[in-house]
N, C-alpha and C positions, 0 to 999 in steps of 0.2 A: 223741493217743497219743504220749507222750514216752518215749523210751528213756533210761534213767538208769543210769549206773554210779557207784557210790559206794565210794570207797576200795578199789578192786578190785586184788588182788595175786594173782599166780600163781607158785608156786615149783615147780621140778622138782628135787627133792633140794636141793642147795646153790645151784642156779642160779635166780635171780629173773628170769623172762621178762617179767612185767608188774609194775610197782612203784607201788602206791598211786594208781591211775588213777581220777579222778572227772570225769565229763563228763555233760552233758545234751544229747540230740540231739532238736531240736524236730521235730514231725511236718511232713509235706509239704515237707521240706527235703532238700537233698543235702549230706551231711556227709562231709568228706574226712579220711582218716587218712594222714599223710605220715610217711615215715621210710625210712632205708636198710634193706637186708635185715637181718633179725635184730633189728629195733627193737621187735618185740612186736605187730605189727599182726594177723597171722594168729591168734596165740594169743588176742588180744582177741576176734576174731570167733568163734572156737570156743567161748569162754566165753559170749558173748552168745547163741549158738545152743544152749547147754547141751550141747555135744558133749563138753566137758571142764568139770570143776568148778573154780571159783576157790578159791584157798587161803583167802582172806578177802575181805570186802566183799560188796556186794549189787548185783545186776543186775535191774532191773525194766523192764517195758514196760507202759505204761498202769497202773502201780501193781501189776502182777502179775508173778510169776516166769515165765520162758519155759520151757515144757516141751513134750513131744511133742504134746499136744492142740492146740498153736498152729501146728503145722507146715504146716497148709494156708493160713495167712495170712502165712507167711514164705517168702521166696525167697533162695537162696544160690548164688552162683557161686564155687566154690572156686578157689584159684590152681592147684592141680594138677587138671587136668580129668579127668573120670571117666565117659566114655560107653562103652557096650559096642561094641567095634569091629565085631563081626560082625552086629549088629542093623541093620535098616533104620531110617532116621530116623523114619518113621511109627510103627513098632512101639515103638521106644525112647521116644518122647514119649507114646504112649498109656499105656505102662507107668508112666512117671514121673507123668503127669497123674492116673492112677487112684490112685497113692499119695497124691496131694494132694486126693483126694476128688472128682475130676471124672469125668464119664462120657465114653465114647468119642466120642460125637457132638460134645460141647463141645470136647474136645481137638482133634479134627480141624478144627473151625471156627477155633479160635484159632491152631492150627499153620499152617494155610493162610494166614491173615492175616499172621502173623509172617514166614513164608518169603517172601511177596510184599514185605512191608515191608523186609526185609533183602536183597532182590533175589536170592534163591536158591530160587525155586519149583521148579526142576528136581530138587532133592535129596530130595523127599518119599519116593521109593522107592529111594534109594541107600543102600548100607551106609555106616556111619560111617567105616570104614577107607578108603573110596574118596574121601573128602573131604580137601581140603588142611587144614593146621593151622588156618588162619584161618577156614575155613568150618565146621570142627568146633567152633570157638569160638562161632560164631554159633548153632549148634544148642544148645550148652551154655547160652548166654545165654537162648535161647527156653525151655529147660527150667526156668530159674530164674524166669521171669516168666509162664509160660503160664497159671498159676492166679490171676493178678492179685493178687499178694501186697500186703499193707498195709505190710510192712517188707521191704526188699530189701537184701541184703548182697553186695557185689561185691568180690572179692579180686583186685586187679590185672586188671581186666576188659579192658584194652586191650593187654596184652602180646602181642607176636607178630602184631599186626594191621597191615596197611599203612595209610598215611594216609587213604585213601578210606574204608576200613572203620572206622577209628577215628572219623571224623566221623559215619558212619552210626549207629554204636552210641551215640555221644554224644547225637545227636538223639533216639534212642529213649529214652535215660535221662531226658533233659529232659521228654519227653512223659509218661513214667511219673510223674515228679514232679508235673507239672501236673494229672495225673488223680488225684492224692491219695496216691501211694505215698511213704513215707519211705525214703530211700536212703542207705546208708552205703557208701562205697567207699574202697579203699586204693590208693595208687600211690606210686612213688618219682619219678614224673614231675610236677614242680611245676606245669607249665603246664596239665595236665589238671585238677588241683585248682583252680587259679586261675580257670579258665574256667567250671567247673561248680558250685563250692561256695559257699555263703554262710558256712558255719562249717567250722572245721578243727581237728584236733589233730595237732601235730607230736610224734612220739615218737623217743626215742633211748635205746638200751639199756633198753627197757621203761618208761622214765619219760616223762611228758608234759613237753616243754620249752616248749611254747607252745600255748594253745588259745583259741578265741573266734571272733568275727566277723572275716572276712578284711579287710573295709574298716577296721575299728578296729585290727586288728593292724598293717596297713600305716601307718595314721595315727600310731599310737603309736611306730612304729619311728623316725619323724622324718627319717631320712636320705632323700635323693632321688638319682636317677641323672641324669647329664647327659652327653649325647653331643655332641661338637663335631667337625665335619669342616671342614677349611680347607686352603687352598693354601700354607700356611707352617708352619714348625716350631712344634708346640704343647707341646714338652717343658717350657716354663716354667710351664705350668698347675699342675704338681705343687707349685710353691712358693707358690701362692696360699692364704692362710689359709682354713681351712674345707673345703679339698679333702682328703678322707680317703684315697681310693684312686684310682689312675690305672692304666688298662690302655691300652696303645697298640694301636689296631686299624687296619684298612685305612683310609687317608685321614684319620686323626684320633685322637681319644682318647675313652675312656669313663671317666667319673669318678663316684665316689660322693662326695656332698657333704653337709655337716652339715644344711643346711636350704635353703629356697628363696632366701633372701637371698644366699647364696654364689654362686648362678647369676648374679645381677646383677653381682657383683664380677668374675666370670670374663668376663662380657660386656663390661664396661668395659675389661678388660685386653686383650681380643683385637680390640676395635674399632680401626680404622685401621691394622692391621698387614698387611692383605691381604684376599683374597676368602674369605668364610665361606660354605661350602655348606650347612651344617646346624648348627642349635643347638637341641637338643631336651631338655626337662626331663620326666622320667618319675617315676611312683611307683616305689618299690623293688619288685623282683620277689620272689616267695616264695623263689626260689632264693637271692637275696642274704640274705634274713632267716634262712633255714634255715642257710646256711653260717656266718653270724655267730653264731647261737644254738647251733649244734651244735659250733662251734669246730673244733679240729684233728681231732677224731675222726670227722668226716664224710668218707667216702671215696667 
């Protein structure tokens, strides 16, 4: 079941929110949408869900358009959360589960399982407004997955969660993928996408500026990161041919270099000058690639 967007454009009056976006999202994968606020991620999700119509282009899932009849196989966690504050968690989820075609018994079974899984079993009979923001978010997440969707769309799912809960939710997302759910999520936190996704699309001002397999994107970028820590002055490293960028960090330097060979050049230059504590060559991070691709307009 592949999700396919072909030449999708969305205009609001004169403003183009999404500009000619074409991507294919393979099933049983986690696909990441990356971009600063206003890049067009949420608008894209709303079009996929058929909440708003695209101006042009086509969106299909398994070769068919997505409409209301498919709502019981799709899960959505919107960025602006929307639970009823006065309702108890149990009643809230029974109501939402029934909208997805579930019966009360099945909802309660799944709900109990998920509350245990996310370490909040005590909230079953609490009103939503009595929960902290982070715990409300867990309940909202459960509401998006309780009906075991085949396609799950998560808009900024980790915002506002502390590190422990971020890890808990990440593990749950990976488990869902392994059980066969296709997951699309957006984030402006590169490290989350890097950790979870095999494929990504970087968006800026509604346009895709990069998309594909993460490993291939990193490989084709070419440049590498090199960290050196030493007990002597390393400012001369800037002068070595092939060193593109240098940042002075605590106890050393972080460099962006053109390719792996440059690291050997740097190593030769620093050998015998004193004690070297750390010499580490890394793949570029998505952050490095995004900043380069997005250029000056990334804030």
